ZAGUMAR-967701 format. One record per atom (N, C-alpha, C): x, y, z. Coordinates in steps of 0.05 Angstrom, whole numbers, plus 32768, in hexadecimal, padded with zeros to 4 digits. Example, Ala and Ser with C-alpha at 12.3 -4.5 7.8 and 13.67 -1.06 7.14 Angstrom:
REM ZAGUMAR-967701
81087F8E809C
80F67FA6809C
81087FBE809C
81017FD3808E
81117FEB808F
81028001809D
This chain:
REM ZAGUMAR-967701
82677D298767
82637D37874E
824C7D2A873F
823F7D3A872E
82297D31871E
82307D368700
822A7D2386F0
822B7D2586D3
820F7D2986C9
820A7D4086BB
81F07D4686B1
81F27D458692
81E07D378686
81DF7D348669
81C57D40865E
81C77D4F8649
81B07D5C863C
81AF7D53861F
81997D488617
81957D3D85FC
81847D5185EC
81907D5E85D8
81837D7385CA
81817D6C85AC
816A7D6D85A0
81677D658584
81747D798571
817D7D6F855A
81887D808545
81727D8C8533
815A7D808533
81447D898522
812A7D888531
81177D978528
80FC7D968535
80ED7D7E852B
80D57D7B8535
80C57D63852E
80BD7D618511
80BF7D778502
80BA7D7784E5
80D37D7284D5
80EA7D6F84E2
81037D6984D5
81147D8284CE
810A7D9A84D5
811A7DB284CF
812F7DB684E4
81487DB884DA
815F7DBB84ED
815E7DD684FB
81667DD58514
81677DEE8524
81807DFD851B
81807E18851C
81987E278516
81AE7E1F8529
81C77E20851F
81DE7E18852F
81E17E2A8548
81D87E438546
81DB7E54855E
81C97E4B8575
81B47E3C8570
81A47E318586
81B67E1F8597
81C57E0D858A
81D67DFB8598
81EE7E0985A4
81F87E1D8596
820F7E2C85A1
82077E3B85BB
81EE7E4485BC
81E47E5285D4
81E37E3F85EB
81D97E2685E7
81D87E1285FC
81F57E0C8606
82077E0885F4
82227E0285FB
822E7E19860C
822A7E328604
82357E488612
82287E4C862D
820D7E49862F
81FF7E4B8649
820A7E37865D
820E7E1E8654
82177E098666
82347E0E866E
82457E17865B
82617E1C8662
82637E338676
82537E488672
82537E5F8684
824A7E5786A0
82357E4786A2
822B7E4086BC
823C7E2B86CB
82477E1886BC
82547E0186C9
82727E0186C5
827D7E1586B7
82997E1686B3
82A47E04869D
82937DF7868F
829B7DE5867A
82847DD48670
82867DCA8658
82717DBA864C
827E7DA88638
82747D908635
827D7D7E861F
82647D7A860E
82687D7E85F3
82527D7B85E0
825B7D6785CB
82487D5885C1
824E7D4485AC
823E7D4B8593
82467D618585
82367D6A856E
823D7D5D8554
82557D528550
825D7D488536
82567D2B8531
824F7D1D8546
82467D028544
822C7CFF8554
82167D0A8548
81FE7D0C8558
81F47CF08560
81E97CEF8578
81DB7CD78581
81C17CD48572
81B87CBC856E
819F7CB88561
818C7CAA8574
81757CB68579
81627CAB858C
81497CA1857D
813F7C8A8586
81267C7F857C
81127C7B8593
80F97C80858E
80E57C7985A2
80CB7C748594
80BA7C6485A1
80A07C5C8596
808B7C70859D
807E7C7B8588
80677C8C858C
804D7C7C8590
804D7C658583
80377C528584
80437C37857C
80337C21857E
803E7C078576
80487C068559
803D7C178548
80457C16852C
80557C2E8522
805B7C418534
80687C5A852C
80817C5F853E
80987C638530
80B17C69853E
80BB7C848536
80C47C948549
80D07CAE8544
80EE7CAD8547
80FD7CBC8538
811A7CBD853A
81237CDA853C
81377CDF854D
81437CF98550
81627CF6854F
816F7D098542
818C7D0C8545
81907D21855A
81A27D1B856C
81A57D2B8584
81C27D348589
81C57D4B8596
81DF7D5285A1
81DD7D4D85BF
81F17D4185CA
81F17D3C85E7
82057D5085F3
81FC7D5E8607
820D7D708617
82117D648632
82297D66863D
822F7D5C8657
823D7D728668
82347D748681
82427D868694
82467D7686AE
825A7D7F86BD
825F7D7586D8
82587D8A86EC
824B7D828702
82437D958717
82477D888732
82507D988745
82547D8E8760
823A7D88876E
82267D998768
820B7D958774
81F77D93875D
81E07D878763
81CB7D84874E
81B37D958756
81B07DAC8749
819A7DBE874E
81837DB6873C
81727DA48746
815D7D988736
81497DAD872C
81437DC1873D
81307DD68735
813B7DE6871D
81557DED871E
81627DFB8708
81607DEB86EE
81677DD186F1
81677DBF86D9
814B7DBC86CE
81377DBA86DE
811C7DB786D4
81147DD186C5
811B7DE886CF
81157E0186C2
81257E0386A7
813E7DFC86A8
814F7DFD868F
81447DE9867A
813C7DD18683
81307DBE8670
81177DCA8663
81067DD78673
80EE7DE38667
80F57DF98653
810A7E098659
81137E1E8646
811C7E11862C
812C7DFC862E
81357DEE8616
811E7DE18606
810B7DD68614
80F37DCB8607
80E57DE085F7
80E37DF88601
80D67E0E85F3
80E67E1685DA
81007E1A85DE
81127E2385C8
81127E0E85B2
81147DF485B9
81177DDF85A6
80FC7DD2859F
80E77DDE85A8
80CB7DD685A1
80C77DB885A5
80CD7DAF85BE
80CA7D9385C5
80B77D9085DC
80A87D7A85DC
80977D7485F3
80A77D6F860C
80BD7D608608
80CE7D58861E
80EA7D538614
80FE7D5F8621
811A7D59861C
81247D488633
81377D36862D
81437D268641
815B7D34864D
81597D378667
81707D418677
81737D2D868D
818B7D21868F
818F7D0D86A4
81A97D1386B3
81A97D0A86CC
81C07D0F86DD
81C77CF586EB
81E17CF286F0
81EB7CDB8700
82027CE58711
82037CD88728
82197CDF873A
82327CCF8731
82487CDD8730
82617CD18727
82777CD6873B
828A7CC4873B
82A27CC7874B
82BA7CCD8739
82C87CE3873E
82DF7CE9872E
82F67CD98739
83057CCD8727
831C7CBC872F
83367CCA872B
């Protein structure tokens, strides 16, 4: 099994929050495709990264998780590009790891 995590910002780069239905659409798309999804919307993750040695950017994020028996990297690359367009991001983090169910 694979655990796939998608990190999606709550606001654009200017600080304007995305409409709630943007996130609801992601949640529904993932649930429909993978039979379930876990989302962490009420306690957003906070990400920091360096734009330059003197400038730091911060994002509040919702993390979505799905489990899949196989990892279709082409599909995930396409879906990541779709989300980058919708959420007006240069790059969204989508990561996968192989997991063993106990």
